[in-house]
C-alpha positions, -999 to 999 in steps of 0.1 A, spaced: 332 359 723 370 359 718 393 374 736 395 405 709 358 409 720 344 400 689 311 378 688 318 340 676 290 320 658 286 284 680 258 276 657 270 252 631 267 265 600 243 234 582 218 244 610 215 279 596 213 266 561 185 244 575 167 266 592 167 290 561 154 260 539 126 256 559 118 291 567 120 291 523 97 260 522 70 275 541 69 308 524 73 290 491 42 268 503 18 300 510 30 317 480 22 283 462 -10 281 476 -18 315 474 -9 316 434 -31 285 433 -64 298 450 -55 335 437 -45 326 397 -53 288 391 -84 284 413 -97 321 405 -127 311 381 -139 280 403 -135 305 436 -156 331 418 -182 307 409 -182 289 443 -187 326 458 -212 338 433 -234 306 444 -230 317 481 -240 351 470 -268 343 442 -299 322 449 -323 308 427 -361 306 442 -386 286 426 -421 305 422 -454 282 425 -477 278 400 -511 268 395 -524 235 386 -551 235 357 -583 229 364 -608 200 355 -640 203 343 -669 178 331 -686 183 297 -710 208 311 -685 230 325 -690 217 363 -658 216 379 -643 188 393 -610 199 403 -597 233 411 -573 252 433 -585 269 464 -571 294 487 -552 277 515 -543 302 547 -509 287 563 -497 305 595 -459 311 592 -429 327 610 -401 345 597 -376 345 623 -356 371 614 -385 395 625 -389 379 657 -385 403 684 -350 404 704 -363 399 737 -365 363 745 -399 369 770 -412 390 742 -410 360 719 -425 338 742 -457 354 748 -461 358 711 -459 323 712 -483 318 739 -511 337 724 -508 322 693 -506 282 706 -541 293 721 -553 304 685 -542 277 662 -544 246 690 -507 242 687 -486 239 719 -457 264 724 -432 232 729 -430 196 716 -407 172 709 -371 184 693 -365 189 655 -340 157 648 -328 136 621 -353 110 638 -381 133 640 -374 159 613 -397 193 607 -420 186 580 -440 215 568 -479 204 575 -468 175 587 -446 172 617 -460 175 654 -435 199 668 -442 228 687 -441 266 678 -406 269 697 -390 242 685 -404 250 646 -391 286 650 -359 275 661 -357 250 631 -361 280 611 -332 303 629 -310 274 619 -314 271 586 -328 299 569 -337 329 593 -346 351 563 -374 326 552 -408 314 562 -412 280 585 -452 271 586 -464 264 618 -500 252 610 -516 250 577 -553 252 560 -567 269 589 -599 285 584 -603 319 569 -618 335 599 -587 324 621 -569 338 597 -582 372 597 -579 372 637 -542 367 634 -537 389 605 -551 418 630 -530 405 657 -494 401 636 -494 439 637 -481 432 670 -468 399 665 -435 408 650 -426 374 629 -458 358 628 -475 363 593 -500 344 573 -494 330 537 -520 324 515 -510 293 488 -533 272 465 -543 239 474 -565 210 453 -601 211 458 -624 183 446 -660 196 448 -677 163 439 -655 143 460 -659 104 460 -686 109 432 -659 113 405 -624 104 428 -619 71 410 -617 88 373 -601 127 387 -577 107 412 -557 127 436 -522 146 448 -491 135 464 -459 148 474 -428 142 449 -413 112 461 -371 108 464 -373 86 435 -385 112 416 -370 143 433 -343 147 407 -366 147 379 -390 177 391 -364 197 404 -346 200 375 -382 211 363 -382 237 392 -406 219 415 -397 221 454 -403 186 470 -431 189 504 -440 223 485 -454 211 450 -477 178 446 -479 157 416 -508 130 403 -512 99 421 -540 85 406 -567 90 376 -567 120 351 -544 138 377 -516 112 372 -522 105 337 -522 141 328 -495 151 350 -473 170 326 -508 186 310 -520 200 344 -490 206 364 -476 239 345 -443 252 347 -426 272 380 -418 309 376 -379 321 387 -363 345 409 -325 348 409 -316 366 436 -283 381 456 -283 372 495 -259 384 522 -244 360 545 -274 358 567 -297 343 536 -318 378 533 -327 388 498 -304 421 491 -317 423 454 -329 405 421 -302 399 396 -323 392 366 -363 400 362 -383 374 374 -397 349 350 -431 343 358 -448 309 364 -467 293 335 -500 277 349 -511 244 342 -537 239 311 -571 229 321 -586 197 309 -625 192 297 -637 157 306 -666 138 285 -684 127 321 -717 142 325 -716 148 368 -755 146 366 -752 113 351 -724 99 371 -747 110 401 -774 93 386 -753 61 379 -738 62 413 -773 64 435 -786 37 411 -760 10 416 -753 18 452 -791 19 456 -789 -20 438 -764 -31 460 -777 -17 493 -813 -31 483 -797 -67 476 -778 -70 509 -810 -58 529 -831 -86 509 -804 -109 517 -801 -96 556 -761 -97 547 -733 -81 536 -731 -103 502 -728 -78 474 -694 -59 483 -685 -40 448 -698 -31 416 -689 -11 383 -714 9 360 -702 26 331 -721 43 306 -706 52 266 -712 69 238 -708 39 213 -710 61 183 -677 83 193 -664 64 223 -671 88 248 -671 79 284 -705 100 301 -704 82 334 -680 56 350 -685 42 387 -662 24 404 -675 8 443 -662 12 468 -643 45 461 -627 69 483 -627 107 494 -600 126 476 -608 160 492 -593 142 524 -558 142 505 -560 175 493 -534 188 516 -515 157 529 -523 120 528 -535 109 560 -512 78 569 -542 64 590 -566 67 560 -545 57 536 -532 26 553 -571 22 561 -575 19 524 -545 -4 519 -560 -27 541 -594 -30 524 -596 -63 506 -620 -46 480 -592 -27 468 -610 9 470 -582 27 453 -582 8 419 -608 22 396 -622 -13 389 -641 0 356 -613 -1 340 -587 -21 359 -601 -53 377 -596 -81 360 -628 -105 361 -645 -139 346 -662 -126 320 -696 -151 316 -720 -148 289 -713 -115 281 -683 -130 265 -702 -149 244 -708 -122 218 -673 -129 208 -683 -166 203 -712 -156 182 -693 -134 160 -663 -156 149 -689 -190 148 -713 -172 121 -685 -152 105 -665 -187 103 -693 -208 90 -694 -227 121 -731 -224 124 -756 -207 100 -782 -182 116 -815 -208 106 -795 -239 117 -811 -255 146 -792 -268 175 -802 -291 202 -797 -277 241 -800 -300 264 -793 -291 302 -758 -311 303 -735 -326 276 -706 -347 279 -675 -345 255 -637 -366 261 -616 -339 278 -582 -344 259 -548 -330 265 -528 -345 233 -546 -360 201 -536 -395 214 -549 -389 246 -574 -415 253 -593 -386 277 -618 -391 301 -656 -378 303 -666 -341 313 -696 -327 317 -706 -294 306 -741 -282 317 -762 -251 310 -772 -224 333 -810 -236 327 -805 -269 340 -839 -285 320 -823 -272 288 -840 -250 259 -844 -278 236 -839 -264 195 -823 -230 195 -817 -213 163 -786 -185 162 -809 -157 172 -823 -180 200 -788 -189 215 -784 -153 219 -813 -143 233 -818 -170 260 -775 -170 264 -778 -210 263 -744 -222 275 -747 -257 258 -757 -238 227 -719 -215 225 -700 -248 239 -708 -264 210 -700 -235 183 -667 -230 203 -655 -266 205 -678 -284 181 -701 -316 190 -701 -348 175 -719 -351 139 -740 -317 147 -712 -294 145 -681 -313 129 -656 -284 138 -662 -257 163 -646 -225 161 -615 -230 183 -594 -212 206 -573 -198 179 -603 -183 160 -617 -174 190 -589 -151 203 -587 -135 170 -626 -125 174 -623 -113 211 -593 -93 201 -607 -76 174 -641 -63 191 -619 -50 223 -607 -79 243 -570 -87 258 -555 -57 250 -553 -23 268 -584 -2 257 -566 32 255 -586 51 279 -567 82 295 -565 66 331 -533 50 345 -549 18 359 -562 3 331 -556 -35 321 -556 -56 296 -576 -87 305 -565 -121 294 -577 -142 262 -556 -176 267 -543 -198 241 -524 -229 241 -488 -212 243 -503 -186 270 -512 -219 291 -479 -238 286 -462 -207 300 -481 -199 329 -495 -234 339 -475 -256 327 -497 -281 305 -512 -286 272 -545 -269 260 -573 -293 264 -605 -292 244 -627 -284 276 -604 -255 277 -620 -243 248 -654 -252 257 -654 -233 288 -637 -202 268 -665 -204 246 -686 -188 273 -661 -163 288 -653 -188 319 -625 -209 327 -590 -183 318 -611 -158 298 -602 -126 317 -617 -87 310 -622 -53 328 -656 -38 325 -644 -18 299 -639 -42 278 -669 -61 282 -685 -25 273 -664 -19 242 -676 -55 228 -711 -45 231 -705 -9 219 -687 -24 188 -716 -48 177 -739 -14 184 -718 4 162 -721 -17 133 -685 -32 139 -666 0 145 -646 -2 174 -640 33 189 -612 41 213 -629 45 244 -620 84 257 -624 105 288 -611 139 273 -630 164 252 -606 190 249 -574 207 266 -576 245 270 -548 268 281 -552 296 310 -566 321 286 -591 298 273 -573 289 243 -579 254 227 -549 238 229 -561 204 217 -595 188 207 -599 149 209 -622 136 181 -639 102 180 -611 77 173 -620 48 152 -593 18 160 -609 -2 129 -642 -14 116 -639 -53 116 -667 -48 86 -636 -29 64 -605 -32 78 -589 -68 77 -579 -73 113 -597 -111 117 -562 -140 116 -570 -167 92 -553 -201 107 -546 -233 90 -562 -261 107 -573 -239 136 -588 -266 159 -559 -289 158 -535 -294 186 -507 -270 193 -500 -232 195 -518 -207 173 -489 -189 165 -476 -223 140 -512 -224 123 -512 -185 111 -512 -183 74 -505 -145 71 -537 -139 59 -564 -115 71 -602 -113 68 -629 -85 77 -665 -100 95 -691 -95 71 -718 -66 81 -748 -89 80 -731 -110 108 -731 -80 130 -767 -74 119 -776 -109 135 -757 -104 166 -778 -70 171 -812 -90 162 -800 -115 190 -792 -87 216 -826 -73 209 -845 -105 212 -828 -107 246 -848 -79 255 -881 -84 238 -881 -123 247 -848 -135 262 -829 -136 296 -834 -94 299 -873 -99 293 -881 -108 329 -903 -84 349 -875 -77 372 -855 -58 350 -884 -37 337 -872 -29 302 -907 -37 290 -919 -6 309 -887 14 287 -906 33 256 -872 34 239 -858 3 222 -829 -14 237 -803 -48 231 -785 -65 253 -769 -97 269 -765 -107 301 -742 -124 321 -735 -146 353 -702 -158 357 -686 -182 380 -657 -174 406 -638 -190 430 -613 -157 443 -593 -161 478 -625 -145 496 -651 -169 481 -625 -198 493 -621 -182 527 -660 -185 528 -661 -225 518 -681 -211 490 -662 -227 461 -684 -261 463 -678 -283 429 -707 -277 403 -721 -251 428 -698 -221 422 -708 -182 436 -715 -162 409 -708 -127 395 -737 -105 379 -732 -89 345 -754 -67 318 -744 -47 289 -773 -31 265 -777 -1 244 -800 21 229 -820 31 209 -815 0 192 -819 14 156 -794 46 165 -776 39 195 -765 69 216 -756 52 250 -745 18 259 -740 8 297 -723 -19 313 -728 -32 349 -710 -58 373 -718 -67 405 -697 -90 426 -709 -119 438 -742 -110 425 -757 -141 413 -775 -138 386 -768 -114 356 -804 -104 344 -820 -97 378 -794 -80 397 -773 -60 369 -800 -58 344 -818 -32 365 -790 -10 370 -782 -7 332 -818 -4 323 -822 28 352 -789 44 335 -803 45 301 -836 55 314 -817 85 332 -799 94 306 -828 98 284 -843 116 308 -817 143 313 -812 145 274 -851 155 274 -844 184 298 -815 196 280 -839 198 251 -862 211 270 -844 238 281 -824 246 251 -792 229 260 -789 206 234 
């Protein structure tokens, strides 16, 4: 204040100006921010608010049902009763809540308190082992207006008891959801497969299609996996408005109902499947009892209609119980299956790659006769042993190598039919690799390969299963890539009898015999008859699929100098030929002779007691895998053997072709032969029953 009593500003003018500027800047900042939020970001924040207010709920769908050819259910959906808690409906009194938990725990055998939900031990519906309190608390903190599962798949009686008490137990409910059920269980598990949870790798794909991890399941094996897109259906959807607590206020749009999955009818006859399994396991068990040890550890038996390619039974032993995986896949059980060296999770009928042995001689026979390597009447000397000069290159001086017959005494003089019916190794060694002046030029590996491919070997059969394998039909290029050495003449000899590098699946072996039975027509094997929607309308019918007819379609490659050294590709002329129909007829005659006079005519096989004429081929395949080596069984010149037999009937108009494979079974005819014969008998017995009942 100055002398006149007037207040005098002691604050410097620049300070006032600075203060005003700061205030102005603050106001400007908030105004700009407000403008950004209310004007520039209006659409974005409205969208975010709508996302918080609007929620999409996925409505689960029903998976399609799988039937056999006669309408027997192989996979369907059954009701599962789940005990759940809706946290928002729990009483306000903590003491009352604990009393509900205590009473509930006594009924469902779940502790009131156990563990804590954490990133290390997360809550997983139906799987995690938390107490009722911890599960409810998790629901309270995550989504109080959504139910959390306490225990799943309780029995119906317990579910009814809880529903009665739920009148007083506020917040406790019983939900019903469908789970997969496999009425035929392990009998068809290797075909049907099982379901499993959506993996993290596939989560994005399935979320985009309305599926929810930890709720929905997808096919993990078999038909369930192969036809996943057909069976799974399409989830429905609700678009709802929710409040800040997550409670549903109203539906924004009318709910979209889920679309059930389509149903599949298979070609399998469950009755024949049951008979086939009993026959296979009975034979394996009988031989193991005879040897007084677990010698035979696995096996396969398949029955097919050779004229249509329909698979009527397919048994892979060992297998698993897919019902144990209906709700969850138990870790201990799954690990037990994975640890089993016999690989029960694999369908060995389509996925096991095995030495084919003498059943492969059908390929050599077709090629040798069609290429004029031998004539039907030509007599070939078949001693118990022949010696050749093994060479890797034309100028290689080589060394002497012996090739023995399974009949060490030899068969003497054999014509073409005798070679097939007696399955003489020496006979087919000579056809494949040639032998001195007797057969100056053999078939050779290149031509052997093209004939093998033509009747079903060396490529995926195309059956509707995810684990099918293509086997191996070797050639010089394949050997250089995989073994780093040239093709030797001895490789051709050993391949001619289905040994060495030749690898095949049981289904491929069956296809080769079915092609002969079907007069040269190669049918794609199939498990599916038709696909039907949920209202019973046929969506797709599966007609017999002819891949090719080797007597009409030129599928046989022609080679220039087919037995010369070098890769097969360089020798291709570009021409293709057919197999003459008379060649197929001669193979059929040889296979018929095997049943009447040859390897399948022995009393132990029992075909002489069958009224229906059959034709077939036996196989005894040497092997030396890691299991045989571990037991010191791989002795030079005396390797252990697998047993094979393939046959079809009736001979004149085949309705069924059957293959049996028995791991470490020894001699093909006496071990695998009876299995094939009894499956054929079972088929015709079932057919006679159907005829008598008017079912056909």
